C-alpha positions as CSV (number, residue, x, y, z in Angstrom):
1,X,-29.3,-36.9,-44.5
2,X,-30.4,-38.5,-41.5
3,X,-27.8,-40.6,-41.2
4,X,-25.5,-37.9,-41.1
5,X,-27.2,-35.7,-38.4
6,X,-26.9,-38.9,-36.4
7,X,-23.5,-39.4,-37.3
8,X,-22.9,-35.7,-36.0
9,X,-25.1,-36.2,-32.9
10,X,-23.2,-38.9,-31.6
11,X,-19.6,-37.7,-32.5
12,X,-20.7,-34.5,-30.2
13,X,-21.7,-36.9,-27.4
14,X,-18.9,-38.8,-27.6
15,X,-16.4,-35.7,-27.7
16,X,-18.2,-33.8,-25.0
17,X,-18.5,-37.7,-22.7
18,X,-14.4,-38.0,-23.8
19,X,-13.9,-34.6,-23.0
20,X,-13.5,-35.0,-19.4
21,X,-11.0,-38.1,-19.1
22,X,-9.0,-37.0,-21.9
23,X,-8.7,-33.7,-20.3
24,X,-7.0,-35.2,-17.2
25,X,-4.8,-37.9,-19.2
26,X,-3.2,-34.7,-21.1
27,X,-3.3,-32.8,-18.2
28,X,0.1,-33.2,-17.5
29,X,1.5,-33.3,-20.9
30,X,0.4,-29.9,-21.8
31,X,1.7,-26.5,-21.0
32,X,-1.8,-24.5,-20.4
33,X,-2.6,-22.0,-22.6
34,X,0.8,-22.1,-24.2
35,X,-1.0,-24.0,-27.6
36,X,-3.3,-20.5,-28.7
37,X,-1.0,-17.5,-26.5
38,X,-0.4,-15.4,-29.8
39,X,3.1,-13.9,-30.8
40,X,2.7,-10.7,-28.4
41,X,4.4,-8.3,-30.7
42,X,1.2,-9.2,-33.2
43,X,-1.1,-9.5,-30.4
44,X,-3.1,-6.2,-31.4
45,X,-3.6,-7.3,-34.6
46,X,-4.8,-10.9,-33.3
47,X,-7.1,-8.7,-30.9
48,X,-9.5,-7.3,-34.2
49,X,-10.3,-4.1,-32.0
50,X,-10.8,-5.4,-29.0
51,X,-7.8,-5.1,-26.7
52,X,-9.1,-5.3,-23.6
53,X,-11.5,-7.9,-23.9
54,X,-8.6,-9.9,-25.4
55,X,-6.9,-8.8,-22.6
56,X,-9.2,-9.9,-19.7
57,X,-9.7,-13.4,-21.6
58,X,-5.9,-13.8,-21.7
59,X,-5.5,-13.4,-17.9
60,X,-8.5,-15.6,-16.5
61,X,-7.1,-18.2,-18.8
62,X,-3.7,-17.7,-17.5
63,X,-4.4,-17.0,-13.5
64,X,-5.2,-20.5,-12.8
65,X,-1.9,-21.8,-13.9
66,X,0.5,-18.8,-11.9
67,X,0.8,-21.7,-9.7
68,X,0.5,-25.1,-11.8
69,X,4.0,-26.8,-12.1
70,X,4.7,-26.6,-15.2
71,X,7.9,-29.4,-15.1
72,X,10.3,-27.4,-16.5
73,X,11.0,-23.8,-14.9
74,X,12.7,-22.8,-18.0
75,X,9.2,-22.9,-20.3
76,X,7.2,-21.6,-17.5
77,X,9.0,-18.7,-17.6
78,X,8.5,-17.9,-21.0
79,X,4.8,-18.9,-20.5
80,X,4.8,-16.3,-17.6
81,X,7.0,-13.4,-20.1
82,X,4.7,-14.0,-23.1
83,X,1.3,-14.0,-20.7
84,X,2.9,-10.6,-18.6
85,X,4.0,-8.6,-22.1
86,X,1.0,-10.0,-24.2
87,X,-1.7,-8.4,-22.0
88,X,0.0,-4.9,-20.9
89,X,0.7,-4.9,-24.6
90,X,-3.4,-4.9,-25.2
91,X,-4.3,-3.1,-22.1
92,X,-1.5,-1.3,-20.8
93,X,-3.6,-0.2,-17.6
94,X,-4.0,-3.8,-16.3
95,X,-2.7,-3.0,-12.7
96,X,-3.2,-6.3,-11.6
97,X,-1.2,-8.1,-14.2
98,X,1.4,-5.5,-13.1
99,X,1.0,-6.3,-9.2
100,X,0.4,-10.1,-10.0
101,X,3.0,-10.6,-11.6
102,X,5.8,-8.6,-9.9
103,X,4.6,-10.5,-6.8
104,X,5.1,-14.0,-8.2
105,X,8.3,-13.2,-9.9
106,X,10.3,-11.1,-7.1
107,X,8.1,-14.2,-4.4
108,X,7.9,-17.5,-5.9
109,X,10.3,-17.0,-8.6
110,X,13.2,-14.9,-7.1
111,X,13.7,-13.0,-9.6
112,X,14.2,-9.6,-7.9
113,X,15.1,-7.7,-11.5
114,X,12.2,-8.6,-13.6
115,X,9.8,-7.9,-10.7
116,X,10.9,-4.6,-10.9
117,X,10.9,-4.3,-13.9
118,X,7.5,-5.1,-14.3
119,X,6.5,-2.6,-11.8
120,X,8.6,0.0,-13.4
121,X,6.5,-0.6,-17.0
122,X,3.6,-0.4,-15.0
123,X,4.1,3.0,-12.9
124,X,5.2,4.2,-16.7
125,X,1.9,2.9,-18.3
126,X,0.1,4.1,-16.0
127,X,1.7,7.3,-13.9
128,X,-2.0,8.2,-11.6
129,X,-2.0,4.9,-10.3
130,X,-0.8,5.4,-6.7
131,X,-0.7,1.8,-5.8
132,X,1.7,0.8,-8.0
133,X,4.1,3.3,-7.3
134,X,3.7,2.1,-3.8
135,X,4.5,-1.3,-4.8
136,X,7.8,0.2,-7.2
137,X,8.8,1.8,-4.0
138,X,8.6,-1.2,-1.7
139,X,10.4,-3.5,-4.0
140,X,13.1,-1.3,-4.2
141,X,13.2,-1.4,-0.3
142,X,13.2,-5.0,0.4
143,X,14.5,-6.3,-2.6
144,X,17.8,-4.6,-3.6
145,X,17.9,-2.3,-0.2
146,X,17.7,1.0,-2.3
147,X,17.0,3.8,-0.2
148,X,17.5,6.1,-2.7
149,X,15.0,4.5,-5.3
150,X,12.7,3.8,-3.2
151,X,12.5,7.8,-1.8
152,X,12.7,8.8,-5.1
153,X,9.4,7.1,-5.9
154,X,7.9,7.6,-3.0
155,X,8.6,11.8,-3.0
156,X,6.4,11.7,-5.9
157,X,3.5,9.4,-4.1
158,X,3.0,11.4,-1.0
159,X,2.2,14.5,-3.7
160,X,-0.7,12.6,-4.4
161,X,-3.9,13.4,-2.9
162,X,-4.5,9.6,-2.7
163,X,-1.6,8.8,-0.6
164,X,-2.4,6.7,2.7
165,X,-1.2,7.7,6.2
166,X,1.4,4.5,6.3
167,X,3.2,5.3,3.3
168,X,3.4,8.6,4.2
169,X,5.1,7.8,7.4
170,X,7.5,5.2,5.9
171,X,8.6,8.1,3.7
172,X,9.0,10.6,6.7
173,X,10.9,8.0,8.6
174,X,12.9,6.9,5.9
175,X,13.9,10.6,5.5
176,X,14.7,11.0,9.1
177,X,16.7,7.7,9.0
178,X,18.8,9.5,6.4
179,X,19.3,13.1,8.1
180,X,17.0,14.7,6.0
181,X,15.1,16.7,8.7
182,X,14.0,19.4,6.8
183,X,12.6,17.7,3.6
184,X,10.9,15.1,6.0
185,X,9.2,18.4,7.1
186,X,8.4,19.8,4.3
187,X,6.0,16.3,3.5
188,X,2.9,18.1,4.7
189,X,3.4,21.7,4.2
190,X,1.2,21.4,0.6
191,X,-1.9,20.2,3.4
192,X,-1.6,22.2,6.1
193,X,-2.9,25.7,4.5
194,X,-6.6,23.3,3.4
195,X,-9.6,25.1,3.6
196,X,-10.7,21.5,4.7
197,X,-10.7,21.5,8.6
198,X,-9.9,17.9,8.8
199,X,-7.1,17.7,5.9
200,X,-5.4,20.0,7.9
201,X,-5.2,19.1,11.2
202,X,-4.4,15.7,9.6
203,X,-1.9,16.5,7.8
204,X,-0.4,18.5,11.0
205,X,-1.1,15.2,12.2
206,X,1.7,13.8,11.0
207,X,4.2,16.4,10.9
208,X,3.8,16.2,14.8
209,X,4.7,12.8,14.4
210,X,7.9,12.9,12.6
211,X,9.0,16.0,14.9
212,X,8.2,13.0,17.4
213,X,11.1,11.3,15.3
214,X,13.4,13.8,15.1
215,X,13.0,14.7,18.0
216,X,13.5,10.7,19.6
217,X,16.6,10.2,17.3
218,X,18.5,13.2,18.7
219,X,16.9,12.0,22.3
220,X,18.9,8.8,21.8
221,X,21.7,9.8,20.1
222,X,22.7,12.4,23.1
223,X,22.6,9.8,25.5
224,X,25.0,7.6,23.7
225,X,27.4,9.9,23.3
226,X,27.4,11.8,26.9
227,X,26.1,9.0,28.9
228,X,23.0,10.6,30.3
229,X,19.4,12.2,29.3
230,X,19.8,15.9,28.4
231,X,18.7,17.9,31.0
232,X,17.2,20.8,28.7
233,X,16.2,21.5,25.3
234,X,18.9,23.8,24.2
235,X,21.7,20.5,24.8
236,X,19.9,19.3,22.0
237,X,20.1,22.0,20.0
238,X,23.3,20.7,18.3
239,X,23.5,20.1,14.7
240,X,25.2,16.8,14.8
241,X,22.1,15.8,16.6
242,X,19.7,17.5,14.0
243,X,19.7,20.0,11.4
244,X,19.8,23.7,12.1
245,X,16.2,24.3,10.2
246,X,14.3,22.2,12.3
247,X,15.7,23.4,16.0
248,X,12.8,25.6,16.3
249,X,9.8,23.1,15.1
250,X,11.5,20.2,16.5
251,X,12.3,21.9,20.2
252,X,9.0,23.3,20.2
253,X,7.4,20.0,19.9
254,X,7.7,18.4,23.3
255,X,8.8,18.9,26.3
256,X,11.1,17.3,28.8
257,X,9.8,15.3,32.0
258,X,12.7,14.3,34.1
259,X,14.0,10.8,31.5
260,X,10.5,11.1,28.8
261,X,9.7,13.4,26.3
262,X,6.6,14.5,26.3
263,X,4.6,15.9,23.2
264,X,1.0,17.7,24.0
265,X,0.3,18.8,20.7
266,X,0.2,15.4,19.0
267,X,-1.1,14.2,22.2
268,X,-4.2,16.6,21.5
269,X,-4.3,15.5,18.1
270,X,-4.0,11.7,18.0
271,X,-7.1,12.5,19.9
272,X,-9.2,14.1,17.8
273,X,-8.0,11.8,14.8
274,X,-9.1,8.7,17.2
275,X,-12.4,10.8,17.8
276,X,-12.5,11.4,13.8
277,X,-12.2,7.8,13.4
278,X,-14.7,6.4,16.2
279,X,-17.5,8.9,14.5
280,X,-16.8,7.0,10.8
281,X,-17.5,4.2,13.0
282,X,-20.4,4.7,14.7
283,X,-22.1,5.6,11.8
284,X,-21.5,2.5,9.6
285,X,-22.5,0.9,12.7
286,X,-25.8,2.2,12.7
287,X,-26.3,2.1,8.9
288,X,-25.4,-2.2,9.7
289,X,-27.0,-2.4,12.9
290,X,-29.7,0.0,13.0
291,X,-28.7,2.2,16.2
292,X,-25.8,3.7,17.5
293,X,-23.3,1.8,19.5
294,X,-22.7,2.0,23.2
295,X,-19.5,3.1,25.4
296,X,-18.6,-0.4,25.8
297,X,-19.0,-1.5,21.8
298,X,-17.2,2.1,20.7
299,X,-14.4,0.5,22.7
300,X,-14.0,-2.1,20.7
301,X,-13.9,-0.8,17.6
302,X,-11.6,-2.5,15.1
303,X,-11.1,1.0,13.1
304,X,-9.2,2.7,16.0
305,X,-6.7,-0.6,17.2
306,X,-7.3,0.3,20.4
307,X,-5.4,3.1,20.0
308,X,-5.7,6.1,22.0
309,X,-9.2,4.5,23.1
310,X,-9.5,5.2,26.2
311,X,-10.5,8.9,27.3
312,X,-8.4,10.8,29.0
313,X,-8.8,11.2,33.0
314,X,-11.5,13.0,33.6
315,X,-13.6,12.9,30.7
316,X,-16.2,10.7,29.2
317,X,-17.3,9.7,25.5
318,X,-20.8,11.0,24.4
319,X,-22.2,9.2,21.4
320,X,-25.1,10.8,18.5
321,X,-26.3,11.6,15.8
322,X,-23.6,14.4,15.5
323,X,-20.8,12.0,16.0
324,X,-18.5,10.8,19.1
325,X,-17.2,13.5,21.2
326,X,-15.3,14.0,24.7
327,X,-16.9,15.8,27.6
328,X,-15.9,16.6,31.1
329,X,-17.1,14.6,34.0
């Protein structure tokens, strides 16, 4: 019995000692993960009720091999399809798999259709995941130049309270480019009556930015058509330049100053937006440094990207516990 135990210990020690060299020697001859990957149709059965745990284990095992050269692209693709399908069967809400998988398929494998299909599956399984919906919209736009499909996805996204400003602006710009002027302005309508003042002003800010897009489009098209700048707003009241339904809100949003357009309300809302952003930044600064920033530090803050950072003529910034505000000199 003692000899048997000693023998087992020696065998175990030998296996441990040889594990590294044998692994290195066989690394180029094996397909990572493929030997133990279950048939995706039986994945739920093999998980024995621990679907999320098994999905995590498979993903952690696979993620390091996504960029590895298998020596056979067709074989690697079969392995990838098995990985993505198995994990999403086990855990349909595993959003990272859809995102990473679509990025790999679309950008590295140049299989844009499969990338879009994987994102569609992710959106279908996670209808409230705004991030996946935005990625699907951008895949339609970048991979296939399909504006209609992009707009169809974004139409749902912009109604979600977690939709970001960049996506809203992109959606509105697509609508303006497609001359869907009324729809572009209507995007912000649900938030204009919000009891939250900040939310209401943010919605109005995006609305005014969209009016600016339409106004400049009309201004430039008038110049191309007539060889001169418009001398009055009435000259821009032309259904070939913008939809008649938006004449009043768009024409009322700007002033003509020689060969330039000025947008007073948009400038005001931009300043308020910058002040809110700088207030949030100054509070974070105080948490990290134990004191409020001074004005030079405020003007270098990264959150506003330098946009509208300088105070208007005749005013200066005041920073205190209430936040950042403008006061007259």
